N, C-alpha and C positions, 0 to 999 in steps of 0.2 A: 867154193868159190875162196881164191888167197887174196888177200889184201896185202898188196907192198907195204911193209914195214920193217923197222929197225927193231932186233930182239934185244935187249940191255939186259945183262945179267945184275939185279940188286944183292950186293953184297960191298956194302958202305958203311964206314962209322959213322955215327950221329953227325959228329962234324963237319962231315963231307957231304951231309944229306943237302943242305940246303943249296950249297953251290952246284948238286949233282942234277938238283930238282928244278934250278933256274933254267940249267943248261938244258933240259929236255925240254922245257916248256918251250923254249927258243925256237929248238929242234922243231919241234912240231909245227909251230906259228909259221916259219918259214916255210917247211917242205908241204904242212896241210897233210902230212902221214900219219898215221898213228904210230905210237911204240909199243910196244909190248915188252911190261915189265916182270922177269922172271925170278923164280928162286929156284935155284939147283936145274938151272935149264928150262923148268917149266913154267909156259906163259900163268902168270898168276891176275895179272891187269892190264888195261891199256888204257893210255895217253891219249887223248884225240884234242885236236882242234874244236871249238866250240860251236864254227859253224860245219864244220864238216858233221860231227854228229848231229847238227840238227836235220843238214841232207840225208843221215843214215836214219834218222827218225821219219821223217817224210816220205821216206823210200818202203822204208816200213808199214805204213798207214797207206799207200798207194798199194802196196803188194795184197793186206787184208782187202781191201775194196775189191782189187782182182778176182781174188780167192772165191769173194761171196758172189761175183758173176760168174764167177767160172761152174760155180754150184747151183748157181740158178739156170744155166745153160744145161746144166747135165740133167737138172731135176723137170726140164721144159716148161720151168716156171719164165716165162719171155713170151710176148708179143709181136708179130709182124709190125713192121714200122708204120705203116697208114692206119692200123688200129690204134696205135697207140697214139701216135699224131690228133685223131679222130676223138679218142675218149680224152688225153689231155683238154683239145680244143672246148669240147662239150661241156664234159663232165668235171675237169678240173681233176681229175685223178691221174696221179702217176702212178 
C-alpha cells in the first residue's frame, strides 16, 4: 500500500533549514499527508501530522488484535456463540 505523499529532496544549507522545516510542518498540518524526506533520492524519514500518526498507531494495534484472532480461528481455539455466552453468564469465563 502506498500512501499519497510528497517527496522532498533534503539538500539545504543550515540557514535554509529553519524556514524549510516550518514550511514542511505547515504543509503536513494543512494536507494531513505525510512528507517523505529524502537524501539522494532515497526516502530516509517521514514527517506526519500527530493526529494522523495516532490513527496509524491505532490501526496497527487493531491489526495485531485481528491477527491473533485469525490465529485462534486457524488453531480451532474458538467456541460456538451459544456455548460462549453460557460460560460467560454461568462461570464468568471469557
